[in-house]
C-alpha positions as CSV (number, residue, x, y, z in Angstrom):
1,X,115.2,118.8,77.7
2,X,112.6,118.8,80.5
3,X,110.6,115.7,80.8
4,X,108.5,115.3,83.9
5,X,107.8,111.5,84.6
6,X,105.6,110.6,87.3
7,X,104.9,107.3,89.0
8,X,101.3,105.5,88.8
9,X,100.4,106.5,92.2
10,X,100.8,110.1,91.2
11,X,99.1,109.8,87.9
12,X,96.1,108.1,89.6
13,X,95.6,111.1,92.0
14,X,95.7,113.5,89.1
15,X,92.9,111.2,87.1
16,X,90.8,110.6,90.3
17,X,91.1,106.8,89.9
18,X,93.0,104.1,91.5
19,X,96.4,102.5,90.7
20,X,94.5,99.2,89.8
21,X,92.2,101.1,87.3
22,X,95.6,102.4,85.5
23,X,96.9,98.9,85.7
24,X,93.6,97.6,84.0
25,X,93.8,100.4,81.4
26,X,97.3,99.1,80.4
27,X,96.2,95.7,80.0
28,X,93.2,96.8,78.0
29,X,95.5,99.0,75.9
30,X,93.3,102.1,76.8
31,X,94.1,105.2,78.9
32,X,97.1,107.4,78.9
33,X,100.4,106.6,77.2
34,X,103.0,105.3,79.4
35,X,106.6,104.2,79.3
36,X,108.2,101.0,80.9
37,X,111.6,101.7,81.8
38,X,113.6,98.8,83.3
39,X,110.4,97.2,84.6
40,X,109.2,100.4,86.0
41,X,105.9,102.0,84.7
42,X,106.2,105.7,84.3
43,X,103.9,108.5,82.9
44,X,104.7,111.6,81.3
45,X,102.7,114.4,83.1
46,X,101.9,116.1,79.8
47,X,100.4,112.9,78.5
48,X,98.2,112.6,81.5
49,X,97.1,116.3,81.0
50,X,96.4,115.5,77.1
51,X,94.4,112.3,78.0
52,X,92.3,114.5,80.4
53,X,91.7,117.0,77.7
54,X,90.9,114.2,74.9
55,X,88.4,112.8,77.5
56,X,86.4,116.2,77.3
57,X,82.4,115.8,76.3
58,X,81.1,118.7,74.8
59,X,77.3,119.3,75.0
60,X,75.6,121.2,72.2
């Protein structure tokens, strides 16, 4: 099993937002899925990429 977990700092860089934005999204229960393991917030890289893809806006 090859799961790549990343810290909020790296997730924020990928999403081009601040760590505070990620924190606000967690409070508001929106944004990418995350894990809380022993008090540490971690994101699965695959979930970050899925969140980006789901945010795509198609212009018809």
